[in-house]
N, C-alpha and C positions, 0 to 999 in steps of 0.2 A: 450484770453490772448496772448500777443506777444511772439515771440520766445525767447526774452531775459527774459520776465516774467516767462516763463516755465523753462528756464535755472536757474533762481534764485530759483524758487521753488524746482527744482531738487537738486540744490546745498545745500539748507537748509536740504532737506531730507537726503542726503548723509552724511553731516556733523553731523546731529542729530543722525543718525544710528551709525556712527563710534563712537561717544561719548557714546551712550547708550550701545553699545556692547563691548566697550573697544577694538575696532578694528582700524586698520589704514584705512585711506581714500582709499588707493589703494586696500585693501582687499574688502571693501564695493563695490567699482566700479567694480572690477573683479567679485564678486559674482552676481551683477546685470547683468553684461554682460553674464555670464555663465547660469544664471537661469531665465532670462526674455528676452523679445523681446525689452526691453526698450533701446532706443538710448540715448547715453550720448552726448549732445550738446557740441561743443568745448568751448562755453562760460561757461557752467557748470564747465568744467575742469579748466578753467581759474579762475573762482570764488573760487572753492575749493582749488586749488593750492595757490592762492593769500592769502586766509584766513589762510591756514596752514603756509605759509611762514612768515606772519606778525602777527600771533596770539598773540605772547608775547606783542608786541607793542599795538595791538588793545585791548587786555585784560587790559593792564595798563591804557589806555585812558578810556575805559568803566568803570573800577573800580574807577578811579579818579572822573569822572563826574556823576556817577549814585548815586545821593544823597540818602543816607539811604539804599542803596542796595549793597550787595556784589555780585560778579558773582555767587558764590555758592548758594545764596539765590534766584536768578532769576529763573523763570521757564526755563527749559533746551531749549525749543523751542525759547523762547524770546532771550536767550543768543546767540543762533546760528543765529537767524535773525539779531540781533544787530551786530554780527561779520561780516556777509555778507554785511549789509548796511554800516558799518564803513569802510570796505575794499573798497567798491565802492566809497564812499564819499572821502576817504583820498588818495587812491592809484590808482584809475582808472580814468584818465583824459578824457576818452571817454564818461563817463556818467556824465551829468550835476548834480551838487550837489542836486538840488531840486528833481530830478528824483530818485536819490539814496535813499533819505529820504522817498519820497512818495511810492516807490516800497517796501521798508522795512515795512512801515506802512500797506500797502495792504496785505503783507504776514502775518503780525501779526493779521490783521482782519480775515483772512481766517484760519489760523492755530492755533491761541492761544485764550486766554481769552478775555472777553469783555473789561478789563482794559488795555490789552497789547498794542493796537494801540496808545493810548495816551502816554503811557510810552515810547514806541519806538520812537514816534514822538518827545517827549520832549528831550530825551537823544541824539538822532541823530541831532536834531535841535541845541542843545547846542554845540555839536561837530562841526557842520557846521559853527556856528558863530566863533568858536575858531580855525578853520582849519588853517588860516595863521600862527598862533603862534605855533600850534602843529607840523607843518611840517618845521618850521624854523630851 
C-alpha cells in the first residue's frame, strides 16, 4: 500500500473512532500518539482536517445523491469512507478524481461489507459526474 493509501486508511480509522466514541478528532489523535507507536502521516491530518472542515457540505451532497439511503442508515464505516472520498474528490486538486474514487472503493473492499464497494463506487461516481455543478 502506498503512503497515501496508508494515510487514507488511518484517516478513516481516526474519523470512525471519533464518531463511535463521541470524541473529537484531536482527542483520538492525541490518544493514539500517547498510547501507541503509531505515526500520524501529515496527509492523514490533512484528510481528517479537510473532512471535519467540510463535513456539513459533504454530508449534504452525500445525502442528496445517495438514492434511498440516509446518512444515518449507512454503515458507519461506509459513511466515513464516503466522506474521505468526497473530500478528496471535491476539495483536493492534488488527487485525480478517478484516484479518489478508486481509493475509496478499495477502502470499502477492505473495511466494509461485500456490497459496500459497489455502493461507494456508484455514489462517488455520481458525485464525480456532477462535480462541476456542485462546486459552481
